[in-house]
N, CA, C and O atoms as a MOPAC input file, in Angstrom:
PM7 MOZYME 1SCF
protein

 N      4.09400 1     1.01400 1     7.57900 1
 C      2.74100 1     0.77300 1     6.84200 1
 C      1.24800 1     0.90300 1     7.88200 1
 O      0.13000 1     1.23400 1     7.48900 1
 N      1.68300 1     0.50500 1     9.38200 1
 C      0.09800 1     0.45800 1     9.59500 1
 C     -0.52300 1     1.93600 1    10.15500 1
 O     -1.59300 1     2.05300 1    10.75200 1
 N      0.47600 1     3.10900 1     9.79100 1
 C      0.27200 1     4.62700 1     9.49900 1
 C     -0.21600 1     4.66000 1     8.69600 1
 O     -0.93300 1     5.64600 1     8.86400 1
 N     -0.45500 1     4.22400 1     7.64900 1
 C     -0.78300 1     4.57200 1     6.38400 1
 C     -2.03400 1     4.19400 1     6.43300 1
 O     -2.72100 1     5.17300 1     6.14100 1
 N     -2.82700 1     3.08200 1     6.69800 1
 C     -3.45200 1     2.86200 1     6.86100 1
 C     -4.60200 1     3.55700 1     7.55800 1
 O     -5.67200 1     3.83100 1     7.01400 1
 N     -4.11000 1     3.94900 1     9.46300 1
 C     -4.75300 1     5.28200 1     9.80100 1
 C     -4.82100 1     6.37100 1     8.96900 1
 O     -5.81700 1     7.09200 1     9.02400 1
 N     -4.26000 1     6.51900 1     8.49200 1
 C     -4.05300 1     8.30300 1     7.47300 1
 C     -5.01600 1     7.85300 1     6.35800 1
 O     -5.61000 1     8.80000 1     5.84200 1
 N     -5.25700 1     6.86700 1     5.95500 1
 C     -6.06900 1     6.96700 1     4.62500 1
 C     -7.83700 1     6.77300 1     5.47200 1
 O     -8.79800 1     7.33100 1     4.94100 1
 N     -8.01900 1     5.95100 1     6.75800 1
 C     -8.95300 1     5.92200 1     7.14600 1
 C     -9.21300 1     7.82800 1     7.22300 1
 O     -9.39100 1     8.53500 1     6.23100 1
 N     -9.18000 1     8.16900 1     8.23600 1
 C     -8.64200 1     9.49300 1     8.36100 1
 C     -8.87500 1    10.30700 1     7.14200 1
 O     -9.63300 1    11.24600 1     7.38400 1
 N     -8.56700 1    10.26700 1     6.20700 1
 C     -8.74100 1    11.10200 1     4.69600 1
 C    -10.17600 1    10.37800 1     4.74400 1
 O    -10.68500 1    10.90500 1     5.73300 1
 N    -11.06100 1     9.51600 1     4.25800 1
 C    -11.84300 1     9.11800 1     4.50000 1
 C    -13.20300 1     9.77000 1     5.39900 1
 O    -14.30900 1    10.12000 1     4.98800 1
 N    -12.66500 1     9.77200 1     6.68600 1
 C    -13.56800 1    10.36100 1     7.14200 1
 C    -13.63100 1    11.69000 1     6.60500 1
 O    -14.53700 1    12.03900 1     5.84800 1
 N    -12.83900 1    12.32700 1     6.91700 1
 C    -12.89200 1    13.62900 1     6.28800 1
 C    -13.59600 1    13.95800 1     5.33600 1
 O    -13.95000 1    15.12400 1     5.15900 1
 N    -13.99600 1    12.73100 1     4.36500 1
 C    -14.93500 1    13.77300 1     3.32100 1
 C    -14.35400 1    13.05700 1     1.94100 1
 O    -14.97000 1    13.17200 1     0.88200 1
 N    -13.41500 1    12.49000 1     2.01700 1
 C    -12.56800 1    12.06900 1     0.85000 1
 C    -13.26900 1    10.89000 1     0.56100 1
 O    -13.87700 1    10.27400 1     1.43600 1
 N    -13.20400 1    10.39800 1    -1.07200 1
 C    -13.97200 1     9.57100 1    -1.49300 1
 C    -12.62000 1     8.40100 1    -0.74000 1
 O    -11.63200 1     8.87800 1    -0.18100 1
 N    -12.83100 1     6.95700 1    -0.87000 1
 C    -11.61100 1     5.84700 1    -0.97200 1
 C    -10.47200 1     6.05100 1    -2.25700 1
 O     -9.27000 1     5.79400 1    -2.18900 1
 N    -11.20200 1     6.57500 1    -3.40900 1
 C    -10.83200 1     6.53700 1    -4.83400 1
 C    -10.03200 1     7.75700 1    -4.11300 1
 O     -9.18600 1     7.16300 1    -3.44400 1
 N     -9.85000 1     9.21800 1    -3.88800 1
 C     -9.60300 1    10.29100 1    -4.10900 1
 C     -8.10600 1    10.19800 1    -2.77700 1
 O     -6.99500 1    10.72900 1    -2.80500 1
 N     -8.76900 1     9.27500 1    -1.73500 1
 C     -7.62500 1     8.86600 1    -0.52500 1
 C     -6.36600 1     8.30300 1    -1.42500 1
 O     -5.19700 1     8.65100 1    -1.59400 1
 N     -7.52300 1     6.87000 1    -2.08700 1
 C     -5.67900 1     6.34500 1    -2.76300 1
 C     -4.42400 1     7.04800 1    -3.71700 1
 O     -3.19300 1     7.07200 1    -3.73000 1
 N     -5.61000 1     7.61700 1    -4.52800 1
 C     -4.53300 1     8.46400 1    -5.09500 1
 C     -3.47300 1     9.52000 1    -4.51800 1
 O     -2.37400 1     9.82200 1    -4.98200 1
 N     -4.22700 1    10.06800 1    -3.18500 1
 C     -3.17700 1    10.99300 1    -2.95300 1
 C     -1.93700 1    10.42600 1    -2.13600 1
 O     -1.15000 1    11.26500 1    -1.69700 1
 N     -1.70500 1     9.16100 1    -1.90600 1
 C     -0.41600 1     8.45100 1    -1.47300 1
 C     -0.12900 1     7.50000 1    -2.50600 1
 O      0.56500 1     6.53400 1    -2.18900 1
 N     -0.80300 1     7.66600 1    -4.44200 1
 C      0.05300 1     6.87500 1    -5.09500 1
 C      0.59700 1     7.89200 1    -5.89800 1
 O      1.63000 1     8.56100 1    -5.87700 1
 N     -0.79600 1     7.78200 1    -6.89600 1
 C     -0.50500 1     9.06900 1    -7.75100 1
 C      0.12500 1    10.20600 1    -7.76000 1
 O      1.02500 1    10.51500 1    -8.54100 1
 N     -0.30700 1    10.83700 1    -6.93200 1
 C     -0.40600 1    12.03900 1    -6.79900 1
 C      1.11300 1    12.73000 1    -6.31400 1
 O      1.51700 1    13.84000 1    -6.66000 1
 N      1.86400 1    11.70800 1    -5.37500 1
 C      3.35500 1    12.05700 1    -5.44100 1
 C      4.27300 1    11.82100 1    -6.67100 1
 O      5.11000 1    12.58700 1    -7.14900 1
 N      3.91000 1    10.56300 1    -7.07000 1
 C      4.15300 1    10.56500 1    -8.23600 1
 C      4.33500 1    11.96900 1    -9.39800 1
 O      5.33800 1    12.49700 1    -9.87800 1
 N      2.90800 1    12.23500 1    -9.55100 1
 C      2.81100 1    13.86400 1   -10.06900 1
 C      3.10300 1    15.00800 1    -9.46000 1
 O      2.44700 1    16.04500 1    -9.55400 1
 N      3.87100 1    14.88200 1    -8.96600 1
 C      4.35400 1    15.72300 1    -8.02900 1
 C      5.71700 1    16.15700 1    -8.13300 1
 O      6.17700 1    17.29800 1    -8.17700 1
 N      6.35700 1    14.87800 1    -8.16700 1
 C      7.60200 1    14.69700 1    -8.77800 1
 C      7.88600 1    14.76900 1    -9.66900 1
 O      9.08200 1    15.05200 1    -9.73000 1
 N      7.21400 1    14.61600 1   -10.99600 1
 C      7.17400 1    14.51700 1   -12.21500 1
 C      7.58500 1    12.88800 1   -12.89700 1
 O      8.05700 1    12.58800 1   -13.99400 1
 N      7.12600 1    11.93700 1   -11.57700 1
 C      7.67700 1    10.34100 1   -12.17800 1
 C      6.50900 1     9.62900 1   -12.46700 1
 O      6.30700 1     8.53200 1   -11.94600 1
 N      5.53800 1    10.26300 1   -13.42500 1
 C      4.21200 1     9.86000 1   -13.45100 1
 C      4.77900 1     7.82500 1   -14.54700 1
 O      4.33500 1     6.69500 1   -14.34800 1
 N      5.51700 1     8.17100 1   -15.24700 1
 C      5.81700 1     6.92400 1   -15.68700 1
 C      6.47300 1     6.00700 1   -14.71900 1
 O      6.04400 1     4.86700 1   -14.53800 1
 N      7.49900 1     6.48200 1   -14.10000 1
 C      7.71500 1     5.31800 1   -13.27400 1
 C      7.34000 1     4.93500 1   -12.04300 1
 O      7.50700 1     3.77600 1   -11.66300 1
 N      6.70600 1     6.01900 1   -11.17200 1
 C      5.82600 1     5.59300 1   -10.02600 1
 C      4.37900 1     5.28600 1   -10.63000 1
 O      3.80700 1     5.84700 1   -11.56400 1
 N      4.04400 1     4.44900 1    -9.98800 1
 C      2.79700 1     4.38800 1   -10.15100 1
 C      1.86900 1     3.28600 1   -11.07100 1
 O      0.86900 1     2.61500 1   -10.81600 1
 N      2.75300 1     3.46100 1   -12.30400 1
 C      1.51700 1     1.99600 1   -13.25800 1
 C      2.22300 1     0.97200 1   -12.99400 1
 O      3.05500 1     1.01200 1   -12.08900 1
 N      2.02500 1    -0.08400 1   -13.70900 1
 C      2.10500 1    -1.42000 1   -13.65200 1
 C      2.86000 1    -1.83000 1   -14.87800 1
 O      2.53900 1    -2.80300 1   -15.55900 1
 N      3.95200 1    -0.98900 1   -15.14700 1
 C      4.79800 1    -1.53200 1   -16.76200 1
 C      5.96700 1    -2.35100 1   -16.66400 1
 O      6.57800 1    -2.02100 1   -15.64700 1
 N      6.34100 1    -2.95000 1   -17.06200 1
 C      7.49600 1    -3.23400 1   -17.55000 1
 C      9.30200 1    -2.30400 1   -16.71200 1
 O     10.19900 1    -2.55400 1   -15.90700 1
 N      9.00300 1    -1.59700 1   -17.32300 1
 C      9.49800 1     0.22900 1   -17.00800 1
 C      9.64100 1     0.97500 1   -16.11300 1
 O     10.48900 1     1.85300 1   -15.95400 1
 N      8.35500 1     0.48100 1   -15.13500 1
 C      7.99600 1     1.12900 1   -14.00600 1
 C      8.72000 1     0.50300 1   -12.53500 1
 O      9.17900 1    -0.63900 1   -12.51800 1
 N      8.75300 1     1.32400 1   -11.42700 1
 C      8.97800 1     0.30900 1   -10.23200 1
 C      7.58500 1     0.14000 1    -9.85700 1
 O      6.56900 1     0.80000 1    -9.64100 1
 N      8.03400 1    -1.10600 1    -9.88200 1
 C      5.91500 1    -2.01300 1    -9.68800 1
 C      6.26900 1    -2.55000 1    -8.13300 1
 O      6.55100 1    -3.74100 1    -8.00100 1
 N      6.25300 1    -1.66400 1    -6.95100 1
 C      5.66800 1    -1.87900 1    -5.96500 1
 C      4.12300 1    -1.91500 1    -5.69300 1
 O      3.30600 1    -0.99500 1    -5.74000 1
 N      3.99500 1    -2.94400 1    -5.46200 1
 C      2.65600 1    -3.28400 1    -5.08900 1
 C      1.67300 1    -4.47600 1    -4.43800 1
 O      2.14300 1    -5.60200 1    -4.60200 1
 N      0.64900 1    -4.43900 1    -3.87200 1
 C     -0.34500 1    -5.24200 1    -2.71600 1
 C     -1.29800 1    -5.78800 1    -3.62000 1
 O     -1.70600 1    -5.11100 1    -4.56400 1
 N     -1.81400 1    -7.32200 1    -3.35200 1
 C     -2.62400 1    -7.54400 1    -3.70300 1
 C     -3.33900 1    -7.61500 1    -2.46700 1
 O     -2.96200 1    -8.07800 1    -1.39100 1
 N     -4.32200 1    -7.13800 1    -2.74900 1
 C     -5.43600 1    -7.27200 1    -1.33500 1
 C     -6.75200 1    -8.04400 1    -1.81300 1
 O     -7.13200 1    -7.84000 1    -2.96600 1
 N     -7.59500 1    -9.07400 1    -0.84800 1
 C     -8.56500 1    -9.69700 1    -1.02400 1
 C     -9.96800 1    -8.74500 1    -1.54100 1
 O    -10.91900 1    -8.92800 1    -2.30000 1
 N     -9.56100 1    -7.82900 1    -0.80300 1
 C    -10.63800 1    -6.86900 1    -0.90900 1
 C    -11.24700 1    -5.57900 1    -1.63200 1
 O    -10.49100 1    -5.60800 1    -2.60300 1
 N    -12.03900 1    -4.50200 1    -1.86000 1
 C    -11.45500 1    -4.12300 1    -2.83400 1
 C    -11.97500 1    -2.75000 1    -1.97200 1
 O    -13.07100 1    -2.42300 1    -1.51500 1
 N    -10.71600 1    -2.15300 1    -1.98300 1
 C    -10.08300 1    -0.56100 1    -0.81800 1
 C    -11.25000 1    -0.27800 1    -1.39200 1
 O    -12.13700 1    -0.59400 1    -0.59900 1
 N    -11.92000 1     0.38400 1    -2.88000 1
 C    -12.63000 1     1.28500 1    -3.21000 1
 C    -14.43500 1     1.39200 1    -2.78900 1
 O    -15.27900 1     2.20900 1    -3.15900 1
 N    -14.55600 1     0.05500 1    -1.76800 1
 C    -16.25700 1    -0.31600 1    -1.21300 1
 C    -15.30100 1     0.48300 1     0.17500 1
 O    -15.49800 1     1.66800 1     0.44500 1
 N    -14.36100 1    -0.30600 1     0.89200 1
 C    -14.11400 1     0.53800 1     2.17200 1
 C    -12.67600 1     0.43000 1     2.03200 1
 O    -11.96300 1    -0.43800 1     1.52800 1
 N    -12.36100 1     1.85000 1     2.77200 1
 C    -10.76200 1     2.11500 1     2.24700 1
 C    -10.09900 1     0.78800 1     3.52100 1
 O     -9.01800 1     0.22000 1     3.36900 1
 N    -10.86300 1     0.58600 1     4.47300 1
 C    -10.38900 1    -0.68300 1     5.50100 1
 C    -10.07300 1    -1.79900 1     4.79200 1
 O     -9.21400 1    -2.54500 1     5.26100 1
 N    -10.63200 1    -2.08500 1     3.68000 1
 C     -9.70700 1    -3.42300 1     2.40500 1
 C     -8.43400 1    -2.79000 1     2.26600 1
 O     -7.77900 1    -3.72500 1     1.80600 1
 N     -7.44700 1    -1.57900 1     2.38000 1
 C     -6.87500 1    -2.30700 1     2.63600 1
 C     -5.64400 1    -2.52200 1     2.98100 1
 O     -4.48800 1    -2.47800 1     2.56300 1
 N     -6.29200 1    -2.77500 1     3.90100 1
 C     -5.66800 1    -4.19800 1     4.79200 1
 C     -5.57400 1    -5.56300 1     4.56100 1
 O     -4.60400 1    -6.24600 1     4.89200 1
 N     -6.56500 1    -5.96900 1     3.99700 1
 C     -6.33900 1    -7.29000 1     3.28200 1
 C     -5.49200 1    -8.43600 1     2.49800 1
 O     -5.69100 1    -9.45700 1     1.84100 1
 N     -4.30100 1    -7.54200 1     3.03100 1
 C     -3.16600 1    -7.67300 1     2.06100 1
 C     -2.82500 1    -9.70200 1     2.27400 1
 O     -2.66500 1   -10.33700 1     3.31700 1
 N     -2.82400 1   -10.19300 1     0.80600 1
 C     -2.34500 1   -11.33700 1     0.24700 1
 C     -1.32900 1   -11.19600 1     0.12800 1
 O     -0.74800 1   -11.86500 1     0.98300 1
 N     -0.44400 1   -10.50500 1    -0.67700 1
 C      0.98700 1   -10.34900 1    -0.84600 1
 C      1.22100 1    -8.70400 1    -1.00000 1
 O      0.57400 1    -7.66400 1    -0.88700 1
 N      2.69800 1    -9.19400 1    -1.36600 1
 C      3.42400 1    -7.71900 1    -1.59100 1
 C      4.42700 1    -8.16700 1    -2.91300 1
 O      5.04400 1    -9.22700 1    -3.01800 1
 N      4.39800 1    -7.12100 1    -3.80500 1
 C      5.41800 1    -7.31500 1    -4.53100 1
 C      6.51800 1    -6.27000 1    -4.46100 1
 O      6.13600 1    -5.22000 1    -4.97800 1
 N      7.72000 1    -6.21400 1    -4.00500 1
 C      8.71000 1    -5.14300 1    -3.32000 1
 C      9.97100 1    -5.22400 1    -4.07200 1
 O     10.78400 1    -6.09800 1    -3.76900 1
 N     10.25900 1    -4.22400 1    -5.22000 1
 C     11.67200 1    -4.66600 1    -5.37000 1
 C     11.73600 1    -5.46700 1    -6.51100 1
 O     12.80400 1    -5.82600 1    -7.00700 1
 N     10.72800 1    -5.73500 1    -6.91000 1
 C     11.15400 1    -7.14300 1    -7.40200 1
 C     10.90400 1    -8.17100 1    -6.68000 1
 O     11.49500 1    -8.96500 1    -7.41300 1
 N     10.49700 1    -8.84600 1    -5.80700 1
 C     10.36000 1    -9.96900 1    -5.16400 1
 C      9.10600 1    -9.93600 1    -4.43600 1
 O      8.52300 1    -8.97000 1    -3.94400 1
 N      8.74100 1   -11.38900 1    -4.45800 1
 C      7.23700 1   -11.25700 1    -4.39200 1
 C      7.23500 1   -11.98600 1    -2.77700 1
 O      7.93400 1   -12.96500 1    -2.51700 1
 N      6.32300 1   -11.31700 1    -1.77000 1
 C      6.38700 1   -11.87800 1    -0.58600 1
 C      4.70700 1   -12.00400 1    -0.13100 1
 O      4.02800 1   -11.02000 1     0.16400 1
 N      4.23000 1   -13.33300 1    -0.14300 1
 C      3.00500 1   -13.94700 1    -0.04000 1
 C      2.19400 1   -13.42800 1     1.65700 1
 O      2.31200 1   -12.35000 1     2.24000 1
 N      1.73800 1   -14.13400 1     1.89400 1
 C      1.15100 1   -13.67400 1     3.37300 1
 C      1.98000 1   -14.09400 1     4.54700 1
 O      2.22600 1   -13.44900 1     5.56700 1
 N      2.45000 1   -15.56700 1     4.13400 1
 C      2.84700 1   -16.00000 1     5.11500 1
 C      4.41700 1   -15.64000 1     5.15800 1
 O      4.98400 1   -15.73100 1     6.24700 1
 N      5.09000 1   -15.26600 1     4.10800 1
 C      6.43000 1   -14.39400 1     4.14800 1
 C      6.15100 1   -12.71400 1     5.16700 1
 O      6.91300 1   -12.35900 1     6.06600 1
 N      4.83700 1   -11.88000 1     4.69500 1
 C      5.20700 1   -11.02400 1     5.70400 1
 C      4.87900 1   -10.81100 1     6.94500 1
 O      5.06700 1    -9.75400 1     7.54700 1
 N      4.05000 1   -12.43600 1     7.66300 1
 C      3.46400 1   -12.60100 1     8.68500 1
 C      5.48600 1   -13.03000 1     9.56500 1
 O      6.14000 1   -12.88900 1    10.59800 1
 N      5.53900 1   -13.44200 1     8.52300 1
 C      7.57200 1   -13.96700 1     9.31900 1
 C      8.05900 1   -12.41000 1     9.29900 1
 O      8.73400 1   -12.22100 1    10.31100 1
 N      7.99800 1   -11.69500 1     8.82100 1
 C      8.63000 1    -9.96900 1     8.91900 1
 C      7.94600 1    -9.70400 1     9.58300 1
 O      8.44300 1   -10.08000 1    10.64500 1
 N      6.82700 1    -9.17400 1     9.84300 1
 C      6.37200 1    -8.82900 1    11.18000 1
 C      6.55400 1    -9.69900 1    12.20200 1
 O      6.94600 1    -9.07200 1    13.18600 1
 N      6.48300 1   -10.46300 1    12.34300 1
 C      7.00400 1   -11.43100 1    13.88600 1
 C      7.79400 1   -11.11100 1    14.33500 1
 O      7.81100 1   -10.78000 1    15.52100 1
 N      9.16100 1   -11.07100 1    13.25300 1
 C     10.32800 1   -10.45500 1    13.57600 1
 C     11.08500 1    -9.19700 1    14.24600 1
 O     11.99400 1    -9.03200 1    15.05900 1
 N     10.25300 1    -8.42600 1    13.49700 1
 C      9.99400 1    -6.70500 1    13.92800 1
 C      9.70100 1    -6.99600 1    15.16600 1
 O     10.55700 1    -6.71900 1    16.00600 1
 N      8.27100 1    -7.70500 1    15.67300 1
 C      7.78300 1    -7.96600 1    16.90400 1
 C      9.00500 1    -8.47900 1    17.95400 1
 O      9.65200 1    -7.73800 1    18.69500 1
 N      9.10400 1    -9.47400 1    17.86300 1
 C     10.46100 1   -10.07200 1    18.38200 1
 C     11.41900 1    -8.78500 1    19.20500 1
 O     11.38800 1    -8.47100 1    20.39500 1
 N     12.15300 1    -8.27300 1    18.20900 1
 C     13.11200 1    -7.02400 1    18.50400 1
 C     12.29900 1    -6.35000 1    18.48800 1
 O     11.76400 1    -7.29000 1    17.90200 1
 N     11.20600 1    -5.22900 1    18.55600 1
 C     10.53700 1    -4.70600 1    19.79400 1
 C     10.54300 1    -4.95100 1    21.01300 1
 O     10.44300 1    -4.04400 1    21.84000 1
 N     10.67500 1    -6.36200 1    21.38300 1
 C      9.96900 1    -6.42100 1    22.48600 1
 C     11.52900 1    -6.75800 1    23.50000 1
 O     11.37900 1    -6.68100 1    24.72000 1
 N     12.51600 1    -7.00500 1    23.12800 1
 C     14.51100 1    -7.58800 1    22.98200 1
 C     14.60500 1    -6.27600 1    23.68000 1
 O     15.70400 1    -5.82600 1    24.00400 1

């Protein structure tokens, strides 16, 4: 996940708009693999992994890091859940 934020920042620094940078990692891969109806939209039929952000990433691409929660495979993870997961990975990496 952290590399994705760096890549989005690099794409914008290279001249892409935040909208185009976000599309590069979301809609475009779905279109390439002919999965537009399954990946990308938030509908009952789609795979709806998504992030809830506090700030608008279209105004500043760094706002993709203001994550309040994530819907992952139908399970909601709030900020506290995410922090616990990150802390666990941090502990395991330092062992």
